[in-house]
VOPAGU-2260 file (C-alpha; in pm, 1 decimal, decimal comma):
REM VOPAGU-2260
SITE   aa  ch    i         X         Y         Z
SITE  UNK   A    0    7797,0   11272,4    3680,5
SITE  UNK   A    1    8106,4   11168,2    3877,0
SITE  UNK   A    2    8081,6   10915,5    4159,1
SITE  UNK   A    3    8148,8   11178,8    4425,1
SITE  UNK   A    4    7872,1   11400,3    4289,4
SITE  UNK   A    5    7634,0   11103,2    4271,4
SITE  UNK   A    6    7706,5   11029,5    4636,6
SITE  UNK   A    7    7627,3   11389,5    4729,5
SITE  UNK   A    8    7299,6   11372,3    4533,9
SITE  UNK   A    9    7202,8   11048,9    4710,1
SITE  UNK   A   10    7285,3   11199,8    5049,2
SITE  UNK   A   11    7092,3   11518,9    4974,2
SITE  UNK   A   12    6782,8   11336,0    4845,4
SITE  UNK   A   13    6787,3   11113,6    5152,9
SITE  UNK   A   14    6814,9   11411,9    5388,9
SITE  UNK   A   15    6540,3   11602,4    5207,3
SITE  UNK   A   16    6299,6   11309,1    5219,5
SITE  UNK   A   17    6384,3   11237,5    5584,0
SITE  UNK   A   18    6314,4   11602,7    5661,5
SITE  UNK   A   19    5971,8   11582,8    5499,9
SITE  UNK   A   20    5896,8   11251,2    5668,0
SITE  UNK   A   21    5979,2   11394,3    6011,2
SITE  UNK   A   22    5844,9   11749,6    5986,5
SITE  UNK   A   23    5585,5   11734,4    5707,4
SITE  UNK   A   24    5446,7   11381,4    5664,6
SITE  UNK   A   25    5180,5   11505,7    5424,7
SITE  UNK   A   26    5446,9   11652,1    5193,0
SITE  UNK   A   27    5646,0   11329,7    5221,6
SITE  UNK   A   28    5345,1   11122,3    5116,8
SITE  UNK   A   29    5257,8   11352,8    4827,8
SITE  UNK   A   30    5611,4   11322,8    4687,3
SITE  UNK   A   31    5673,7   10959,1    4773,1
SITE  UNK   A   32    5348,8   10849,7    4608,3
SITE  UNK   A   33    5404,4   11052,5    4291,6
SITE  UNK   A   34    5694,2   10920,4    4083,0
SITE  UNK   A   35    5702,7   11234,7    3868,5
SITE  UNK   A   36    5736,8   11460,2    4175,0
SITE  UNK   A   37    5996,1   11231,6    4328,4
SITE  UNK   A   38    6200,7   11234,1    4007,0
SITE  UNK   A   39    6177,3   11612,8    3994,4
SITE  UNK   A   40    6317,0   11635,0    4349,1
SITE  UNK   A   41    6607,6   11416,9    4235,0
SITE  UNK   A   42    6660,2   11635,3    3926,0
SITE  UNK   A   43    6657,8   11958,6    4129,1
SITE  UNK   A   44    6912,8   11798,3    4360,2
SITE  UNK   A   45    7136,0   11693,6    4069,0
SITE  UNK   A   46    7132,1   12039,9    3912,5
SITE  UNK   A   47    7207,9   12207,6    4245,4
SITE  UNK   A   48    7498,1   11969,8    4314,4
SITE  UNK   A   49    7644,0   12031,5    3968,3
SITE  UNK   A   50    7609,4   12406,9    4012,3
SITE  UNK   A   51    7794,8   12397,2    4344,0
SITE  UNK   A   52    8058,0   12155,6    4210,5
SITE  UNK   A   53    8129,1   12355,4    3896,0
SITE  UNK   A   54    8168,2   12680,6    4088,0
SITE  UNK   A   55    8384,4   12512,9    4353,2
SITE  UNK   A   56    8613,8   12379,6    4080,2
SITE  UNK   A   57    8633,6   12722,4    3918,9
SITE  UNK   A   58    8726,7   12882,8    4250,7
SITE  UNK   A   59    8950,8   12606,4    4385,0
SITE  UNK   A   60    9253,5   12829,4    4331,0
SITE  UNK   A   61    9259,4   13192,0    4443,6
SITE  UNK   A   62    8885,2   13208,8    4519,3
SITE  UNK   A   63    8888,7   13568,2    4639,3
SITE  UNK   A   64    9087,5   13701,1    4343,1
SITE  UNK   A   65    8988,8   13822,7    3998,6
SITE  UNK   A   66    8648,6   13935,1    3873,1
SITE  UNK   A   67    8411,5   13722,9    4079,6
SITE  UNK   A   68    8111,0   13815,7    3867,3
SITE  UNK   A   69    8279,1   13699,5    3545,0
SITE  UNK   A   70    8386,6   13375,2    3708,6
SITE  UNK   A   71    8033,5   13301,9    3828,5
SITE  UNK   A   72    7881,1   13398,4    3493,4
SITE  UNK   A   73    8041,3   13086,2    3345,6
SITE  UNK   A   74    7798,8   12873,7    3547,3
SITE  UNK   A   75    7503,1   13095,9    3635,6
SITE  UNK   A   76    7260,4   13252,7    3384,9
SITE  UNK   A   77    7214,7   13626,9    3369,1
SITE  UNK   A   78    6889,8   13624,8    3567,7
SITE  UNK   A   79    7059,7   13446,5    3858,6
SITE  UNK   A   80    7350,0   13691,9    3859,1
SITE  UNK   A   81    7102,5   13982,2    3858,8
SITE  UNK   A   82    6901,9   13821,6    4138,0
SITE  UNK   A   83    7213,3   13781,1    4352,2
SITE  UNK   A   84    7332,6   14136,5    4288,9
SITE  UNK   A   85    6996,6   14306,7    4334,5
SITE  UNK   A   86    6802,8   14063,8    4549,1
SITE  UNK   A   87    6846,6   14245,3    4878,0
SITE  UNK   A   88    6826,2   14624,6    4855,3
SITE  UNK   A   89    6971,1   14810,7    5156,5
SITE  UNK   A   90    6718,8   14962,6    5393,3
SITE  UNK   A   91    6653,3   15331,0    5329,9
SITE  UNK   A   92    6503,9   15437,1    5659,9
SITE  UNK   A   93    6598,2   15409,2    6025,8
SITE  UNK   A   94    6562,3   15076,0    6199,8
SITE  UNK   A   95    6264,2   15041,3    6426,1
SITE  UNK   A   96    6105,0   14794,3    6661,5
SITE  UNK   A   97    5763,3   14682,9    6544,3
SITE  UNK   A   98    5456,8   14718,5    6764,7
SITE  UNK   A   99    5424,4   14339,1    6770,0
SITE  UNK   A  100    5771,9   14289,5    6913,7
SITE  UNK   A  101    5738,0   14579,9    7155,9
SITE  UNK   A  102    5411,9   14428,4    7277,2
SITE  UNK   A  103    5568,4   14084,6    7309,6
SITE  UNK   A  104    5843,2   14210,8    7535,6
SITE  UNK   A  105    5616,1   14443,5    7727,0
SITE  UNK   A  106    5422,8   14139,2    7846,8
SITE  UNK   A  107    5731,6   13959,8    7975,7
SITE  UNK   A  108    5868,9   14007,6    8324,1
SITE  UNK   A  109    6243,7   14057,3    8318,1
SITE  UNK   A  110    6506,8   14062,2    8584,0
SITE  UNK   A  111    6770,4   14332,6    8538,4
SITE  UNK   A  112    7008,8   14113,3    8339,0
SITE  UNK   A  113    6733,5   13993,4    8103,5
SITE  UNK   A  114    6609,9   14348,0    8051,2
SITE  UNK   A  115    6956,9   14450,0    7937,5
SITE  UNK   A  116    6988,0   14153,4    7701,3
SITE  UNK   A  117    6639,5   14170,6    7546,9
SITE  UNK   A  118    6706,6   14441,1    7282,0
SITE  UNK   A  119    7028,4   14264,2    7181,6
SITE  UNK   A  120    6843,8   13934,8    7135,9
SITE  UNK   A  121    6586,7   14104,5    6911,4
SITE  UNK   A  122    6868,3   14253,1    6706,1
SITE  UNK   A  123    7043,5   13917,0    6672,4
SITE  UNK   A  124    6720,6   13740,4    6574,0
SITE  UNK   A  125    6651,0   14011,7    6314,5
SITE  UNK   A  126    6999,7   13972,7    6165,1
SITE  UNK   A  127    6952,5   13596,0    6144,1
SITE  UNK   A  128    6620,2   13630,7    5958,8
SITE  UNK   A  129    6764,2   13886,1    5715,2
SITE  UNK   A  130    7072,9   13670,5    5657,3
SITE  UNK   A  131    6855,2   13373,1    5563,8
SITE  UNK   A  132    6646,9   13593,7    5331,1
SITE  UNK   A  133    6967,5   13714,8    5165,4
SITE  UNK   A  134    7117,0   13366,6    5122,7
SITE  UNK   A  135    6791,8   13232,0    4979,9
SITE  UNK   A  136    6823,3   13494,9    4705,6
SITE  UNK   A  137    7181,4   13381,8    4645,6
SITE  UNK   A  138    7078,2   13019,9    4585,9
SITE  UNK   A  139    6798,7   13108,6    4344,6
SITE  UNK   A  140    6496,4   13126,0    4571,6
SITE  UNK   A  141    6304,6   13453,3    4553,9
SITE  UNK   A  142    6144,8   13536,6    4888,3
SITE  UNK   A  143    5956,9   13853,4    4968,8
SITE  UNK   A  144    5766,3   13881,2    5293,2
SITE  UNK   A  145    5548,1   14140,9    5456,5
SITE  UNK   A  146    5650,7   14330,2    5768,6
SITE  UNK   A  147    5407,2   14121,2    5970,4
SITE  UNK   A  148    5554,2   13795,3    5838,5
SITE  UNK   A  149    5911,0   13902,0    5914,6
SITE  UNK   A  150    5818,9   14027,3    6261,9
SITE  UNK   A  151    5635,8   13702,3    6330,5
SITE  UNK   A  152    5942,1   13507,3    6215,7
SITE  UNK   A  153    6168,4   13707,5    6446,3
SITE  UNK   A  154    5937,4   13633,3    6738,9
SITE  UNK   A  155    5921,7   13262,4    6652,5
SITE  UNK   A  156    6299,9   13217,4    6656,9
SITE  UNK   A  157    6368,0   13443,2    6959,5
SITE  UNK   A  158    6356,2   13160,5    7216,0
SITE  UNK   A  159    6613,0   12958,5    7019,8
SITE  UNK   A  160    6835,0   13262,3    6962,6
SITE  UNK   A  161    6820,7   13345,9    7332,9
SITE  UNK   A  162    6938,6   12996,4    7423,6
SITE  UNK   A  163    7185,7   12935,0    7139,9
SITE  UNK   A  164    7539,5   13049,8    7210,4
SITE  UNK   A  165    7636,5   12909,9    6868,5
SITE  UNK   A  166    7404,7   13146,0    6682,0
SITE  UNK   A  167    7495,9   13441,8    6901,6
SITE  UNK   A  168    7867,8   13383,3    6839,9
SITE  UNK   A  169    7807,0   13347,5    6466,2
SITE  UNK   A  170    7631,5   13685,6    6455,8
SITE  UNK   A  171    7912,9   13834,9    6663,9
SITE  UNK   A  172    8167,6   13700,4    6414,8
SITE  UNK   A  173    7968,9   13857,7    6130,9
SITE  UNK   A  174    7973,8   14195,1    6305,4
SITE  UNK   A  175    8347,0   14165,6    6372,7
SITE  UNK   A  176    8420,0   14081,2    6008,6
SITE  UNK   A  177    8204,2   14369,0    5893,0
SITE  UNK   A  178    8400,9   14609,0    6110,8
SITE  UNK   A  179    8721,2   14553,0    5916,2
SITE  UNK   A  180    8710,8   14246,3    5695,0
SITE  UNK   A  181    8696,0   14207,9    5318,1
SITE  UNK   A  182    8375,1   14119,4    5138,1
SITE  UNK   A  183    8505,8   13762,9    5109,6
SITE  UNK   A  184    8567,7   13744,4    5484,8
SITE  UNK   A  185    8221,0   13884,1    5556,1
SITE  UNK   A  186    8070,2   13628,9    5315,3
SITE  UNK   A  187    8250,2   13349,1    5501,3
SITE  UNK   A  188    8096,8   13460,5    5830,7
SITE  UNK   A  189    7749,9   13470,2    5674,5
SITE  UNK   A  190    7806,1   13115,4    5548,3
SITE  UNK   A  191    7906,8   13007,0    5898,9
SITE  UNK   A  192    7595,1   13176,4    6037,3
SITE  UNK   A  193    7380,7   12975,9    5794,3
SITE  UNK   A  194    7553,3   12655,2    5907,1
SITE  UNK   A  195    7478,5   12754,6    6267,3
SITE  UNK   A  196    7111,1   12806,7    6182,6
SITE  UNK   A  197    7100,4   12462,3    6022,0
SITE  UNK   A  198    7263,3   12289,7    6319,7
SITE  UNK   A  199    7010,1   12448,1    6555,8
SITE  UNK   A  200    6716,9   12394,8    6318,4
SITE  UNK   A  201    6642,5   12768,5    6302,7
SITE  UNK   A  202    6681,5   12787,9    5925,2
SITE  UNK   A  203    6385,5   12554,0    5866,8
SITE  UNK   A  204    6169,0   12745,4    6112,2
SITE  UNK   A  205    6255,4   13068,5    5929,5
SITE  UNK   A  206    6190,5   12923,4    5584,2
SITE  UNK   A  207    5860,5   12769,1    5692,3
SITE  UNK   A  208    5747,4   13100,2    5840,9
SITE  UNK   A  209    5863,3   13319,9    5551,4
SITE  UNK   A  210    5721,7   13077,7    5296,3
SITE  UNK   A  211    5384,1   13035,8    5465,0
SITE  UNK   A  212    5211,5   13170,1    5151,6
SITE  UNK   A  213    5381,6   12916,2    4926,3
SITE  UNK   A  214    5201,6   12618,0    4784,1
SITE  UNK   A  215    5328,2   12287,0    4918,1
SITE  UNK   A  216    5524,5   12205,0    4600,9
SITE  UNK   A  217    5709,5   12538,1    4585,1
SITE  UNK   A  218    5793,3   12496,4    4952,9
SITE  UNK   A  219    5919,4   12142,2    4888,4
SITE  UNK   A  220    6144,9   12267,2    4609,0
SITE  UNK   A  221    6276,5   12546,3    4831,0
SITE  UNK   A  222    6369,6   12298,5    5104,8
SITE  UNK   A  223    6535,5   12077,6    4841,2
SITE  UNK   A  224    6748,7   12358,3    4697,8
SITE  UNK   A  225    6858,5   12488,5    5038,6
SITE  UNK   A  226    6936,2   12143,8    5181,8
SITE  UNK   A  227    7128,4   12034,4    4872,9
SITE  UNK   A  228    7324,0   12359,2    4852,7
SITE  UNK   A  229    7441,2   12329,7    5211,8
SITE  UNK   A  230    7536,9   11961,8    5171,7
SITE  UNK   A  231    7707,6   12011,2    4833,4
SITE  UNK   A  232    7900,5   12321,1    4931,4
SITE  UNK   A  233    8007,5   12201,6    5276,0
SITE  UNK   A  234    8278,1   11954,9    5165,1
SITE  UNK   A  235    8487,7   12211,2    4972,2
SITE  UNK   A  236    8458,9   12458,2    5259,9
SITE  UNK   A  237    8147,7   12632,2    5134,4
SITE  UNK   A  238    8340,6   12805,7    4859,7
SITE  UNK   A  239    8060,4   12810,9    4598,6
SITE  UNK   A  240    7798,9   12954,8    4832,8
SITE  UNK   A  241    8050,9   13196,4    4983,1
SITE  UNK   A  242    8125,3   13324,2    4632,1
SITE  UNK   A  243    7755,8   13393,1    4564,2
SITE  UNK   A  244    7722,2   13568,3    4899,1
SITE  UNK   A  245    8032,2   13777,8    4828,2
SITE  UNK   A  246    7887,8   13883,7    4492,2
SITE  UNK   A  247    7562,5   13977,8    4662,9
SITE  UNK   A  248    7749,9   14188,1    4916,4
SITE  UNK   A  249    7846,0   14427,6    4638,8
SITE  UNK   A  250    7497,1   14575,1    4668,9
SITE  UNK   A  251    7407,0   14474,9    5024,3
SITE  UNK   A  252    7688,2   14611,5    5236,8
SITE  UNK   A  253    7444,7   14844,8    5412,6
SITE  UNK   A  254    7231,1   14544,0    5500,9
SITE  UNK   A  255    7513,9   14419,7    5721,0
SITE  UNK   A  256    7594,2   14767,2    5850,9
SITE  UNK   A  257    7240,4   14864,8    5948,0
SITE  UNK   A  258    7158,0   14520,2    6077,0
SITE  UNK   A  259    7457,7   14528,4    6306,7
SITE  UNK   A  260    7376,5   14824,3    6527,4
SITE  UNK   A  261    7697,5   14773,9    6722,4
SITE  UNK   A  262    7905,8   14877,6    6422,1
SITE  UNK   A  263    7826,7   15240,2    6493,8
SITE  UNK   A  264    7734,7   15202,0    6857,0
SITE  UNK   A  265    7365,1   15186,3    6778,3
SITE  UNK   A  266    7194,0   14911,1    6977,5
SITE  UNK   A  267    6848,3   14959,4    6831,6
SITE  UNK   A  268    6703,8   14632,4    6702,7
SITE  UNK   A  269    6698,6   14581,8    6329,9
SITE  UNK   A  270    6372,2   14421,8    6221,9
SITE  UNK   A  271    6238,5   14495,2    5874,0
SITE  UNK   A  272    6419,5   14599,7    5553,5
SITE  UNK   A  273    6233,2   14897,7    5409,4
SITE  UNK   A  274    6201,3   14740,3    5064,6
SITE  UNK   A  275    6009,7   14445,2    5209,6
SITE  UNK   A  276    5748,0   14637,0    5406,2
SITE  UNK   A  277    5483,0   14654,4    5134,5
SITE  UNK   A  278    5539,7   14310,3    4982,0
SITE  UNK   A  279    5365,3   13986,9    5066,6
SITE  UNK   A  280    5432,3   13754,1    4773,4
SITE  UNK   A  281    5667,8   13456,6    4806,1
SITE  UNK   A  282    5787,4   13268,5    4501,7
SITE  UNK   A  283    6054,1   13032,9    4372,4
SITE  UNK   A  284    6275,0   13095,8    4071,8
SITE  UNK   A  285    6169,6   12822,5    3828,6
SITE  UNK   A  286    6419,7   12861,4    3547,5
SITE  UNK   A  287    6723,7   12712,3    3714,2
SITE  UNK   A  288    6955,2   12611,0    3428,0
SITE  UNK   A  289    7075,1   12266,0    3331,1
SITE  UNK   A  290    7438,3   12196,1    3412,9
SITE  UNK   A  291    7701,3   11951,6    3304,3
SITE  UNK   A  292    8005,5   11853,9    3505,4
SITE  UNK   A  293    8293,0   12094,4    3450,8
SITE  UNK   A  294    8594,7   11952,6    3272,7
SITE  UNK   A  295    8826,2   12236,1    3368,2
């Protein structure tokens, strides 16, 4: 492993452990006191860094050109490619507001301006949750959540979404790109939305909520993969993660379209993808491959 990659691994491991120490002391203690678990966290970090580095090197020239799937297949196994392409099936029925969210807002007293903004905030929060679900699939984490879990997650992040201009602008940029941009441009805006959720802390709230049925170790590995991916992909402009997102968009274009009601002048909130409504299991893809540093 090159020095630069080793530095990224060290930074990622440090950030992961600091995260656990601050937000989940019990998880921190369980890992820190178990050398085998601690070494596995380091190994997961190494493999994720190498994956991001190899793909970034492959795409360093003309990233949006050529057969993206074939370029990614050099570094991702077939099951990962399939997961990215099929991990988020477009919704098949009309968007709706759940009873839980309707009830939540029915109990709040709004002034006129707040009443106008409320449906838009629900829609934005729903897009953010779905975007995180989608990106988790792209990085090798399989997450499936029930309608209740997703609705609960939307409600949990609503206060932050309502107060975060950064997240609101990121969702607006996604909608604008979707209105006329290429898949690569849309993927870039999704990447920037994920960065916005990290800077505000929303992404960890979402993951914790969606992964509430996970055992502590699966959850720890999920946090490790997501944290390392963001750190490793950030330096080269997010190119590796953007490429995975762009590949996923081949089968998820309607996810963006139906999530963004404003695309067709429909302001109804988007809450739950139809394919997730009957599912409650959450799991992590275990068979992430071993990588070696690319020499190309």
